[in-house]
Steps between C-alpha positions, in 0.01 A plus 500: 500500500778738575637434140156578351496832675861574387406429139134625505564830318661332190291185500175712524593704185588188303190328616285811426644503151406138437146584643462789248608287206247216593234754583530681174508198294202344680288821447632564154439136396134528612451822315661353181267193540185701559547776236705327238541114509139413566328766269734364214440118590291459178691725274837367554647161389542294827331776691373260768861388579608862506249584756568191718886583492429860599302368793781270602748781493287729708407210734835392592616859557198542730609203702859634502363829628339312769810348616712817483240704683472234785880496529520868515223524767664228701842657486370841598285350790797304634724813490231707677449233765867467573610860470205684655361226720155477357299182528391311192139609535615872523742468206258335252240773575738762369374669174777361283428149629133524455551633147755246414286204617201641308709524191651143542142358548370682191802392294456134616130517392595654169755241429256214590233655273736533208652147527167341559386235222240748404641853566289771657314752301612863465315657779628300788856509358487886471352529854793306638738702309350812661543352851871438427541850350334669799692284757827568315433879515451479885857386540667789327622846622167642406318312780720643753476873399330743740418747218357447148470133567192455282659657205819295547311176563311551165811594328697196630212265403501647164872452467482139609215446245689658217814285552271191512329592172823574314801308660285233671323412166821470292577127593168402376538718184843325429327154556224602249743617232687165541184308428363705206616453145270725294561858410141596572501336832831680595345833396181438700670399822777755455259777448279426790800462740632832367187670601509323841861600536428867414227499781758350737762762404243780555413362842873492587566859378207653675564324835886547477449882457264509793741300728798694377317829613416384850797268562785702357367851466820686378810462282730502802309190647510333159884494472592539857331196667506121445125509434550752218798309351312171491200671333749640240620138430135393466438788251804399281377136487153620431637701208673190359166307534325775302758478214444133478130523519513754212695259297242231557219747407673568172513130421125470571447795257715319237284181546190716408655566152685176454376193695824326401709730716742315730400523864838374636608848613175551679546173694862581592414865596221365718751250666727795583198699626434225752866514632514879521143504655605247774819733571256779555302296749812441700581870488148556637554250771824691602279819523307338791824488711553889485274771606348733228731777406270771633529356842884533497557868542844449668807339364404556139799492254540826327592532137837646581580200713397267219716691246794504734482128580477403134768718373743264339842441677788264417411142603642369823702197392714440816331351792538622861632251752253261654637586857393861441131427465278592790391161606853330505622804687221467762557130516863547564420742785251261652739205473771706675257608790387146549850373508589752768181404694559122422139465366350403168497784260145603359448505128534852352208433264214237522305450173133544558532699829317790346797725555681646197864421469738790581679653204805738451683646212679173417150328478393766246822448310459125507150523357600744228788276414258203459267690273776640292664161432155342436452789240815390328369142487175610352659753266719201370184290442329776303801563284543119426136475440522769242817343350316166472201671343736670253637157394811436719456127575742481778293745704222224534670406831398829660272323754799366688580864611190459718650219699768741595249763600316242704814387694592865552155593646485184711827577683471882507134597526476455871832509675359429848396160386685170391757480337644824609298580830420325826130435404452158386349411153165372614472755776544786247177402345315665788610835348258614226770682308739203504203269392431712198873522404521106510189475280653729249815302492307166434320679223829620340655150529198332331482769240869460418495114466187485297595788259842373445355150420265661244764718347753214453232252390525274800131573579293450189146493652288793412410579855851523611560833307209652687676463837709808436199748436294349765778518771622844404139645498430324827821635639387850413161462643651360829730802513191711521439345833855519622584721806817612661573500878607860547407707796503832331163533317630737233809276420285197477265677248805627290628148484158359402464765238795362319372142520172588346647576149706197536177297548341659204793430285505134611131468414562662159806271434305185583195572293712638206676158488161328518384685179830423325439122563127497426440759221619548135620778267568852625369446846745208555791709372424805709450288813832325431677824533285637775582248785880541484440883521292447802791323668715781395275751681509274809874502487522876479262552781690269723831673407375834611320367823588698803382474861667833624 
């Protein structure tokens, strides 16, 4: 239980992200079923199968939502009981618990109704979706506001609905495109889903503008708070979704004139929309861990501080001594005092204790050194990727550079832990930041081995090539949830500001590579050049990274 409390913040973000994904796909699947699949059952070839598969997609996601929501409520109740001392009866009557249990019950009923031998009619399905939507709204920032709560609750509900209509419906749309083989059917389904998507986008824009006004309120809050920075990341990804959606809309218009038009690009763009949409959901989950920008009147980062921190300097390529770091220095003092007193020396830092480790100038230099050398690794990857794209055959071994990066990060990321520090390997996982670093190292190693096998022909299965884009995009999405243990609020925000563009570039690299593998013609050529450029951007950002 102590470990759960230690990791609660990070686990709650990840679990909330998974909850939003399942929720959007369940609601979006039902809307796709009711307003597209079922009305076109008789007009489309194999329309009955299309409707049944749509129901299966929505049904399993509804059950996944049930599981995620119950886990989230259980975790929050357990933390409340052990940290505040509430009884189980008191904890489960809290507003978040009641709303979560209602949502889980409605989602379970929805999944059962969709997966039944004879699926339910539209009215009960939409009624259950409405219960899920209202319950989901009651667990957001809007429900806790003391002013303008009605407006914000309505805007939040509209935002969730818009995301479900558009992003949540795309998996069913991709499934439909994969089952249809007639130009007229492609046009009919594409045109209907385009209209649904436009409605979803309108809901998102109206609600986003409302929430921005009440939750952010000023330009200084937009760029000077963690909430504002994360909203900015969502806006950037939303713009990418709009471009992809526009591309699909143009394909639908071509189908109107020429039913023989290929829909391959529309299918692949829709796949990328799913991935970017899920990344937006994890960014939205991260927003739940920080207060709205309007509430953070103090400790905002000024524009001058942002410019000063991001002004390029020469990279730090020489490491400070390990013994000069704050924790080894403190541990040496504690050891000396214990030796004089002939007692056991206490640990200078205990992972999961809830206390931030002390830092000094050497710690800052150590972190900058790590980022700058990591930047050189990533820069080399980007350059070799471009060289390989240009025809240099020997550059195909560029994924092996990632193994060096992984080894470097494993040793250097957390000097207080094994193999450099006194904290053991398994004990270090109690610290959220260390846990996240270890996850990234595993992703990098897996990515390196799979992609090297693909580039050298050792792995010939089609699915093996997709590991690179999926892991890269996943790493970028997880970076949006990454936090740093720094006591100074401004310094922590400035560090996380530099990591947000890293996350966006990683997401861009992953899905660009996906398009290179899965499309044809000019889109494939452009995407083949774009993903190495994204790596170059990551390398440059890391090279100019500063913490002081």
